C-alpha positions as CSV (number, residue, x, y, z in Angstrom):
1,M,8.5,5.3,95.6
2,D,6.2,8.2,95.7
3,P,7.3,11.4,97.4
4,G,5.0,10.9,100.4
5,T,6.4,7.5,101.2
6,F,10.0,8.8,100.8
7,W,9.5,11.7,103.3
8,L,7.7,9.4,105.7
9,S,10.7,7.1,105.6
10,V,13.1,10.0,106.2
11,L,11.0,11.3,109.2
12,V,10.7,7.9,110.8
13,G,14.0,6.3,109.8
14,G,16.3,9.3,110.2
15,P,16.1,9.5,114.1
16,V,16.4,5.7,114.3
17,V,19.6,5.9,112.2
18,F,21.1,8.7,114.3
19,W,20.1,6.9,117.5
20,G,21.9,3.8,116.2
21,L,25.0,5.7,115.3
22,G,25.0,7.3,118.8
23,K,24.8,3.9,120.4
24,L,27.6,2.6,118.3
25,A,29.7,5.7,119.3
26,Q,28.9,5.0,123.0
27,L,29.9,1.4,122.7
28,D,33.2,2.4,120.9
29,A,33.9,5.0,123.6
30,R,33.3,2.4,126.4
31,R,35.7,0.0,124.7
32,L,38.3,2.7,124.4
33,V,38.0,3.7,128.1
34,R,38.3,0.1,129.2
35,H,41.3,-0.5,127.0
36,K,43.2,2.5,128.2
37,L,42.3,1.8,131.9
38,R,43.8,-1.7,131.5
39,E,46.9,-0.4,129.8
40,M,47.4,2.0,132.7
41,G,47.2,-0.9,135.2
42,A,43.7,-0.6,136.4
43,V,41.8,-3.7,137.3
44,L,38.2,-3.6,136.0
45,T,35.5,-5.1,138.2
46,S,31.9,-6.0,137.8
47,P,29.6,-3.1,138.9
48,P,27.6,-3.8,142.0
49,D,23.9,-4.5,141.6
50,S,21.8,-1.4,142.0
51,D,18.5,-1.7,143.9
52,G,18.1,-5.3,143.0
53,G,18.2,-4.7,139.2
54,P,21.0,-5.1,136.7
55,T,23.7,-2.5,136.7
56,P,23.6,-0.2,133.6
57,K,26.2,-1.1,131.1
58,Y,27.4,2.4,130.7
59,L,29.1,2.2,134.2
60,I,32.7,1.1,134.2
61,C,34.0,0.2,137.6
62,G,37.5,-0.8,138.8
63,E,40.4,-0.3,141.0
64,F,43.6,1.7,140.5
65,E,46.4,1.6,143.0
66,K,44.0,-0.1,145.4
67,E,41.5,2.8,145.1
68,S,38.1,2.2,143.5
69,F,36.6,4.3,140.8
70,I,33.4,4.5,138.7
71,V,33.2,6.0,135.2
72,D,29.7,6.9,134.0
73,T,30.2,6.9,130.2
74,K,26.6,8.2,129.7
75,A,26.8,11.2,132.0
76,Q,30.6,11.4,131.4
77,V,31.4,11.7,135.1
78,L,34.2,10.1,137.1
79,T,33.6,9.2,140.7
80,I,36.2,8.3,143.3
81,P,34.2,7.3,146.4
82,F,35.4,7.8,149.9
83,E,35.2,4.6,152.0
84,R,35.8,6.6,155.2
85,E,35.5,10.1,156.4
86,L,38.2,12.7,156.0
87,P,39.9,13.8,159.2
88,L,38.3,17.2,158.7
89,S,35.0,18.0,157.0
90,L,36.0,19.8,153.8
91,G,34.8,20.4,150.3
92,V,36.0,21.9,147.0
93,T,33.8,23.5,144.3
94,V,34.5,25.3,141.1
95,R,34.3,29.0,141.6
96,D,32.1,31.0,139.3
97,Q,33.3,34.3,137.9
98,T,31.4,36.4,140.4
99,G,33.3,34.8,143.3
100,S,30.1,34.3,145.2
101,E,31.5,31.3,147.1
102,Y,33.8,33.7,149.1
103,Q,30.7,35.6,150.3
104,V,29.6,32.5,152.2
105,T,30.9,31.7,155.6
106,G,33.1,28.6,155.6
107,F,35.0,29.1,152.4
108,Y,38.7,29.9,152.5
109,Q,41.5,31.0,150.2
110,T,44.8,29.2,150.0
111,G,46.7,32.3,149.0
112,D,47.7,30.8,145.6
113,P,46.0,33.2,143.2
114,S,45.9,30.9,140.2
115,F,44.1,28.2,142.3
116,D,41.8,30.6,144.2
117,D,40.6,32.0,140.9
118,R,39.3,28.6,139.9
119,F,38.3,26.9,143.2
120,A,36.7,27.6,146.5
121,V,37.8,25.4,149.5
122,G,35.2,25.0,152.2
123,G,35.2,23.2,155.6
124,Q,34.6,23.4,159.3
125,D,37.5,25.8,159.8
126,D,40.7,27.0,158.1
127,R,42.6,23.9,159.1
128,V,41.3,22.3,155.9
129,L,43.8,24.5,153.9
130,A,46.6,22.3,155.2
131,Y,45.3,19.5,152.9
132,F,45.9,21.5,149.7
133,P,49.7,21.8,149.2
134,K,51.1,22.4,145.7
135,E,50.7,18.8,144.5
136,S,47.0,18.7,145.5
137,R,46.4,22.1,143.9
138,D,48.1,21.0,140.7
139,L,46.0,17.9,140.6
140,L,42.8,19.8,141.0
141,M,43.9,22.3,138.3
142,S,44.6,19.4,135.9
143,L,41.3,17.8,136.6
144,G,39.4,21.0,135.6
145,D,35.7,20.6,136.4
146,V,36.0,18.7,139.7
147,R,34.2,18.8,143.0
148,I,34.9,17.2,146.3
149,Y,32.2,16.4,148.8
150,V,32.1,14.3,151.9
151,S,31.2,11.2,149.9
152,G,33.9,11.4,147.1
153,I,35.6,13.2,144.2
154,Y,33.5,14.0,141.2
155,V,35.1,14.9,137.8
156,T,33.2,16.0,134.8
157,L,34.9,14.3,131.8
158,Q,33.3,16.2,128.9
159,V,34.6,19.6,127.8
160,K,32.3,22.4,129.1
161,T,31.5,25.3,127.0
162,N,30.2,27.4,129.9
163,K,33.3,29.3,131.1
164,K,31.6,30.2,134.4
165,V,31.6,26.5,135.3
166,G,35.2,25.9,134.2
167,R,36.6,23.9,131.3
168,S,37.8,20.3,131.8
169,P,40.7,19.2,129.7
170,Y,39.2,15.6,129.6
171,R,37.1,14.0,127.0
172,L,35.7,10.5,127.7
173,G,38.6,8.9,125.8
174,Q,41.0,10.5,128.4
175,A,39.2,9.2,131.4
176,H,42.2,7.0,132.4
177,R,44.2,10.2,133.0
178,A,41.5,11.6,135.1
179,V,41.4,8.4,137.1
180,A,45.1,8.6,137.8
181,S,45.0,12.2,138.9
182,A,41.8,11.8,141.1
183,V,43.3,8.7,142.8
184,A,46.5,10.7,143.6
185,L,44.4,13.5,144.9
186,K,42.5,11.1,147.2
187,K,45.7,9.7,148.5
188,N,46.9,13.2,149.4
189,L,43.7,14.0,151.2
190,F,43.7,10.7,153.2
191,D,47.5,10.7,153.9
192,Q,47.7,9.5,157.5
193,I,50.0,12.2,158.9
194,S,49.4,14.6,161.7
195,L,48.3,18.1,161.2
196,E,51.5,19.6,162.5
197,R,53.5,17.4,160.1
198,R,51.3,18.6,157.2
199,L,51.7,22.2,158.3
200,Q,55.5,22.0,158.7
201,K,55.9,20.3,155.3
202,N,53.8,23.1,153.7
203,I,55.9,25.8,155.4
204,Y,59.1,24.1,154.4
205,L,58.4,23.4,150.7
206,D,55.4,25.2,149.2
207,P,56.4,27.8,146.6
208,S,53.5,30.1,147.5
209,A,54.5,32.6,150.2
210,L,50.8,33.3,151.0
211,F,50.1,29.6,151.4
212,R,53.0,29.2,153.7
213,T,51.7,32.2,155.8
214,T,48.2,30.6,155.9
215,N,49.7,27.4,157.2
216,L,51.7,29.3,159.8
217,F,48.6,31.0,161.0
218,V,46.8,27.6,161.3
219,W,49.8,26.4,163.4
220,V,49.7,29.4,165.7
221,R,46.0,29.3,166.1
222,Y,45.2,25.6,166.6
223,L,48.3,23.9,167.9
224,P,49.4,24.1,171.6
225,P,52.2,26.6,172.1
226,E,54.5,23.9,173.3
227,T,54.2,21.9,170.0
228,P,57.7,21.3,168.8
229,M,59.0,21.1,165.2
230,I,59.2,17.6,163.8
231,G,62.3,16.0,162.5
232,G,65.7,17.4,161.7
233,E,66.9,20.3,159.6
234,P,64.7,21.5,156.8
235,P,65.6,20.7,153.2
236,P,68.3,22.9,151.6
237,K,67.2,26.3,150.2
238,S,64.0,26.1,152.0
239,W,64.5,29.1,154.3
240,S,61.7,31.6,154.3
241,P,60.5,34.2,156.8
242,E,57.6,31.8,157.6
243,L,60.1,29.1,158.5
244,G,62.2,31.6,160.5
245,F,59.1,32.6,162.5
246,L,58.2,29.0,163.1
247,K,61.7,28.3,164.6
248,I,61.3,31.3,167.0
249,W,57.7,30.2,167.9
250,T,58.8,26.7,168.7
251,G,61.9,27.8,170.7
252,V,64.5,26.7,168.3
253,E,65.9,30.3,168.0
254,H,66.1,33.1,170.5
255,P,63.3,35.6,170.0
256,L,65.2,38.9,170.3
257,S,67.9,38.1,167.8
258,G,65.5,36.0,165.7
259,Y,62.8,38.6,165.3
260,R,65.4,41.3,164.5
261,A,66.8,39.2,161.7
262,L,63.3,38.6,160.4
263,F,62.2,42.3,160.2
264,P,63.7,43.1,156.8
265,H,62.0,40.1,155.2
266,I,58.4,40.5,156.6
267,Y,55.7,41.4,154.1
268,A,52.2,42.7,154.9
269,P,50.2,39.3,155.3
270,L,52.9,37.9,157.6
271,A,53.1,41.0,159.9
272,P,50.0,40.2,162.1
273,I,51.5,36.7,162.9
274,L,54.8,38.3,163.8
275,F,53.2,40.5,166.4
276,I,51.2,37.5,167.8
277,G,54.7,36.0,168.5
278,I,56.0,39.3,170.0
279,D,52.9,39.6,172.2
280,R,53.9,36.4,174.0
281,L,57.2,37.9,175.2
282,P,58.0,39.8,178.4
283,A,57.0,43.5,178.3
284,D,60.6,44.8,178.0
285,M,61.3,42.6,175.0
286,Q,57.9,43.6,173.5
287,R,58.9,47.3,173.8
288,T,62.4,46.8,172.4
289,L,61.3,44.8,169.4
290,S,58.3,47.1,168.7
291,C,60.5,50.1,168.8
292,D,62.9,48.4,166.4
293,A,60.0,47.5,164.1
294,L,59.0,51.1,163.7
295,G,61.7,51.5,161.1
296,Y,60.0,49.1,158.7
297,P,56.9,50.3,156.8
298,E,55.2,46.9,156.7
299,L,55.6,46.6,160.5
300,L,54.8,50.1,161.6
301,D,51.1,49.6,162.1
302,G,51.5,46.5,164.3
303,A,54.4,48.2,166.2
304,C,52.2,51.2,167.0
305,T,49.4,48.9,168.3
306,Q,51.8,47.0,170.5
307,L,53.4,50.2,171.9
308,G,50.0,51.8,172.4
309,E,48.9,48.8,174.5
310,L,52.1,48.9,176.6
311,R,51.9,52.7,177.1
312,D,55.6,52.8,178.0
313,P,56.7,56.5,177.7
314,T,60.2,55.4,176.7
315,A,58.8,54.6,173.3
316,I,57.9,58.2,172.5
317,P,61.3,59.3,171.1
318,H,61.2,56.2,168.8
319,L,57.7,57.2,167.6
320,I,58.7,60.8,167.0
321,A,61.8,59.6,165.1
322,A,59.6,57.2,163.0
323,F,57.3,60.1,162.2
324,R,60.2,62.0,160.8
325,Q,61.5,59.0,158.9
326,H,58.3,57.9,157.2
327,L,56.8,60.3,154.7
328,N,53.8,58.1,153.9
329,H,50.6,59.8,155.2
330,R,49.1,56.5,156.4
331,H,52.2,55.8,158.6
332,R,52.3,59.3,160.0
333,D,48.6,59.3,160.7
334,R,49.0,56.0,162.6
335,I,51.7,57.5,164.8
336,I,49.6,60.6,165.6
337,E,46.6,58.4,166.4
338,I,48.5,56.3,168.9
339,M,50.1,59.3,170.8
340,P,47.2,60.1,173.1
341,R,47.6,56.7,174.8
342,F,50.8,57.9,176.4
343,E,50.7,60.1,179.5
344,D,53.9,62.0,179.0
345,S,54.8,65.7,178.8
346,R,56.3,65.2,175.3
347,V,53.1,64.2,173.6
348,L,51.3,67.6,173.6
349,P,54.2,69.6,172.2
350,F,54.7,67.1,169.4
351,L,51.0,67.1,168.5
352,I,50.9,71.0,168.5
353,R,53.9,71.1,166.3
354,V,52.2,68.7,163.8
355,L,49.0,70.8,164.1
356,M,50.9,73.9,162.8
357,E,52.4,72.0,159.8
358,P,51.0,73.1,156.5
359,D,49.4,69.7,155.7
360,E,45.7,69.5,155.9
361,G,45.6,65.7,156.6
362,L,48.1,65.9,159.4
363,Q,46.4,68.9,160.9
364,C,43.1,67.1,161.1
365,E,44.7,64.0,162.6
366,A,46.6,66.1,165.2
367,A,43.3,68.0,166.1
368,E,41.5,64.7,166.6
369,A,44.4,63.4,168.8
370,L,44.4,66.6,170.8
371,S,40.7,66.2,171.5
372,K,41.5,63.1,173.5
373,C,44.5,64.4,175.5
374,G,44.7,68.2,175.1
375,D,44.8,70.8,177.9
376,R,44.1,74.5,178.1
377,A,47.2,75.3,176.0
378,S,46.0,72.9,173.4
379,I,42.8,74.9,173.1
380,E,44.8,78.0,172.4
381,A,46.8,76.2,169.7
382,L,43.7,74.7,168.2
383,A,42.0,78.2,168.0
384,L,45.1,79.6,166.3
385,A,45.2,76.7,163.8
386,R,41.4,77.2,163.2
387,E,42.0,80.8,162.1
388,R,45.3,80.2,160.3
389,F,44.3,77.1,158.4
390,P,40.7,77.1,157.1
391,E,41.0,73.5,155.9
392,C,41.1,72.2,159.4
393,R,38.6,74.6,160.9
394,Q,35.9,72.0,161.5
395,A,38.3,69.5,163.0
396,A,39.8,72.1,165.3
397,S,36.4,73.4,166.4
398,L,35.3,69.9,167.3
399,A,38.5,69.2,169.2
400,I,38.1,72.5,171.2
401,A,34.6,71.4,172.1
402,E,35.8,68.0,173.2
403,I,38.5,69.4,175.4
404,Q,36.2,72.0,176.9
405,G,33.7,69.3,177.8
406,R,36.4,67.1,179.2
407,L,38.0,69.9,181.3
408,G,34.6,71.4,182.4
409,L,35.4,74.7,180.7
410,R,32.8,77.1,179.4
411,G,33.2,78.9,176.1
412,D,31.2,81.7,174.4
413,E,27.7,81.3,173.2
414,S,28.8,79.0,170.4
415,G,30.6,76.8,172.8
416,F,34.0,77.5,171.2
417,I,37.0,79.7,171.8
418,S,36.6,83.4,171.0
419,V,39.0,85.6,169.1
420,A,39.6,89.0,170.7
421,E,39.7,92.0,168.4
422,E,43.2,93.3,167.6
423,D,44.4,96.5,169.1
424,V,47.8,97.9,169.8
425,D,48.3,96.3,173.1
426,R,46.8,92.9,172.5
427,G,45.1,91.0,169.9
428,Q,45.7,87.5,171.0
429,L,43.4,84.5,171.2
430,S,41.6,84.1,174.5
431,L,39.2,81.7,176.2
432,A,35.8,83.5,176.6
433,D,34.5,82.5,179.9
434,T,31.2,84.4,180.2
435,A,29.7,87.5,178.7
436,D,30.4,89.6,181.8
437,R,33.7,88.1,182.8
438,G,37.1,88.0,181.2
439,G,38.8,84.9,180.0
440,E,41.6,83.5,182.0
441,L,43.7,82.0,179.3
442,S,45.5,83.6,176.3
443,F,47.9,82.4,173.6
444,S,50.6,84.3,171.8
445,E,53.2,83.1,169.5
446,Q,55.8,84.1,172.0
447,R,54.0,81.7,174.5
448,A,53.3,84.7,176.8
449,T,50.0,84.8,178.8
450,A,47.9,87.7,179.6
451,T,44.4,88.4,180.9
452,V,42.0,89.8,178.3
453,D,39.1,91.9,179.8
454,H,36.4,91.8,177.3
455,M,34.0,94.0,179.3
456,A,36.6,96.7,179.5
457,K,37.1,96.6,175.7
458,R,33.4,96.9,175.1
459,E,33.1,99.9,177.4
460,A,36.1,101.6,175.8
461,K,34.5,101.3,172.4
462,S,31.2,102.7,173.5
């Protein structure tokens, strides 16, 4: 054979040989898939005709546990079709590394970090999260590259190399395992139980505290308040703060003693739901429980909001005690912020004391609070703080202007309080009224008042 003929044979025959080997590999893979499916107990059926023509041989159809499936050995995709619609419109997609799905309205997080890092759950509202307890999340995680749409479950069987899409543990030869997992997932999705039973089961048994909280929020938001708990006592060792709240919400336990027992166990994501429950109670119980909650850092913000809405002055001593108890700046700022909502004589002295503390952050918060509720004495205190603490000068000046505007007072040309020059007799801060008229208000550290005549001082100097 001459060299030209040899290379021509290689160029023409090589691809044919590789094509033939590929076909043999596909046939062998299909035989392996059928064999393992039968071993598992699946019943293989003839594929339905497609558009009047013969069904491709690379499709393997069958039933497992009375659920139909289709394995596309060419595209290496498993499909579990839905014969009926889900109770709620939902979907699951593999999340990419940018997390872009969470920027789209309609996607929700279960609260299980390992699951939420891989998948995005979407649907008409957050009730769809009730359909993803631990067993469903584990099945999805085991399936790897899986998507759920309104028409069915789609599992990619080949191993992906693109990490952004996700890696499937299945090769085509392991399709039977994917069929078993996907069928179990379908049964979980279509399980004919009520929403309240799903939610209660998740709150009882799910190991993820955030997922239990999510289900509790769905219960509170979507079920009527009179919806009772179903069945008898929960399984042993299933107590959790979420279950404790559910018992109070459904009337199984008394709210006053029940909420007090829950306070030490509440964590940040559960706190908003707790105050939804407290908000349903009579005003006196709301006040009592909110005052008790001030002692717990995770509950302080919600307690301040609740007390600020009630505006009950009996809460002021509790707020002041909580201010002394908590050294965290955020907690102390929250207490200062809520104080102007109370019309009580104890508010201004408290805010003025905070204003004089050597803490820039607290001084600025106190100045802002005084701008909303301060009186003439507050102007004097703010002016003194403005001179004594340069760090809060701007906040104090703005607060003075706010109070002057609210009280209808007039300041000097700059619109603020003026500082009289010191002399032997006086050197206190005074409210400048006009250029030719003395101010009527002065402030001294001994809390004495005196009239400062600015015109007389000018004449004496000239």
